[in-house]
N, C-alpha and C positions, 0 to 999 in steps of 0.2 A: 533594439538591443541585440546582444549576442548571448548565446548559450552554449557552453563547451562543457562536454562530459568526457571523462575518462573511462572507457569501456574496453575490456580485454587488453588493456596496457596501452591503448592508443587513444589520443584526443580527437573529438568529433565535434564539429561545430554544426549543432543541430539546425541551423538555418542555412547553412551553405547549399548552394544549388547542387553540388556534387554529392551530397549526403542522401543515401538511401533510407527514406522515411520509413518503409516497411521493415527493413532491417533494424532500423533504431527502435520501432514500436516493439519489437520482439524482445529487444534487450532491456527495455524500461517499462515496468508495470506501473499501472495508475489505478488508484481507488480514491473516489469522489466522497464528499462529505455525506450525501444522501446516498444510499445503497441503489445502485442502478441495475437490478436484475432484469435479464432478458425475458421476454413474454414466452416463456418455454418452461420445460421441467428442470428441476435442480440438477439432475443429471446433464442435460443438453446445455445448460447455462456454463458448464466448463468445458464439456467435450466438443460442442461447436466451434468455438475459436481455435482449438486445437487442431481439429480437422481443416477448417478453413485456412489459418494463418500458417500453420506448420505442416498441413498435408499428412497427419499422423493417421495410420489406420485404426480402425475402431477399437480394436483390443488394446493398442498402446494408449489411445485417448482415454478409454475406460480405467486403465491402470493408473494414468498420470492424475486423473480426477479422482479417484480414490486416495492416492497419496496426498495431493492438494487437500482435500477434506480432511483428512487424518492430521496434516500439518497446522490446520486452523482450528482443531478440536471440535470439527463439526461431524465428522464420519458417524459417531454413535448416536447422534441426534436424528440423522436423515437416512442411513443406510437402508431402512426399511421402507422408505417412500421416495426413492430418488426419481419415481415417475410423476411425482406430485408438481404440481406449479409452483416455481420458486417464488411467487409472490404470496403463497400461504405461509411462508416462514416469518418470523418475528423479526423486526427491525435489526436487532444484533445479529441473528443467524444469517439475514440477508447481506449484512456488512461482511460477516466472515465469509459467506458465499462469494462476495465480490472479490475479496482478498485471496481466496482460493483460486478463482478464476485467473486472477493475475499471476499467483505463484505458479501454477500448472504450466504457464509458458516459459517458466525458469529465466526470469529476468535477472539482470544483474543489479539493477537499481528499482526501488520501489518508491513511487512518489504517492504520498497521501496527503490529501487535502482535508483537513479538519475530520479525520476518520471516526471521530466519536460525537460529531455535533448533533446528529438527529437521534442519538441513543439515550436510553434512561441510564441511570448512574450503574446499575449492574452490569448492563451490557457494554458501556464504555469501559468499565474497570476490566472486564474480560478482553476487550480489544486491546487495551494498553498492555495488559499482562502479555497478551500475545505478540505485540509489538516488541516488548522487552525481550521475550524469547527470540524473535526472529532477527534482531538487530545484529546478533553474533554471526548470522549466515548471509544477510543481504546489506546492502548499503541503503538506509531509508533516509528520506528527505520528507519529513512531516511539517506540514503547516498547522500551526495551531494559534489560536487567540487567547489560549489559557495558559498563563506563565507557570502556573503549578503543574500542568501536563508537561509542558515544554521541559520543565527541571527534572521531572520523573523520567523522561525519555531520551533525553539528548545527552549526546557525548560533547558536542558543541552547539552553541546557539548563536544564531544570526538575527540581530535585533533590527527591525526596520520600522520606520516612521516617515509617513507621507510618501511612500514610494521609494525611498532612500535607505541606505544602509547605515546604521548609527555605529554598530560595533559587531564584531565576532567575538565570541566569549568561549573560553574553555571551562569545562566542568567545575573546575576549582573556584572560578570568579562567579558564575552564575548560581552557585550553591548559596553564596552569601547575598541574600535577598536586598540588603541595604547598599552593597556594591552594585547590584544589578539596576536598582531602582535610580541611583546616583548616576549611573551612565544613561539611562532612558529620560532623565530630566532635562 
């Protein structure tokens, strides 16, 4: 296959031999369906990748970590326990921590694979609200098996079936459930 991304005004072939994978990873953030917190403190979950990938000094990494935690509305919940293990957070908090870790790197694109799949209704709703908020500032590519979630989040919808594309739909079409289901049939 072939994956081409438009980053910084230029097209990049993700699989081309000349593509700098490390540079690409810094520009594209990824959040998985199950929270994948690192086995370390809440603070270090965000700061360590900033120090390793971007070689940021400790004070700048701390500032970015706080900014990212604020952006995902997690700061007030964890500011007094940043040294606690990330695994002690609830599932929804862990997912927001993973999103904060991706945002701290300041990517141009966020890839989200079923970002609410492992969460309860309330936590899932909070993540969805956050994604609606973030889509004005980031390009989001969200994989979802939930048609209703896709309709709530998407500006355009790519419908896949058996590994192939059926249709690319604009918001005006996929808001009409009957039209959408007739395309999918």
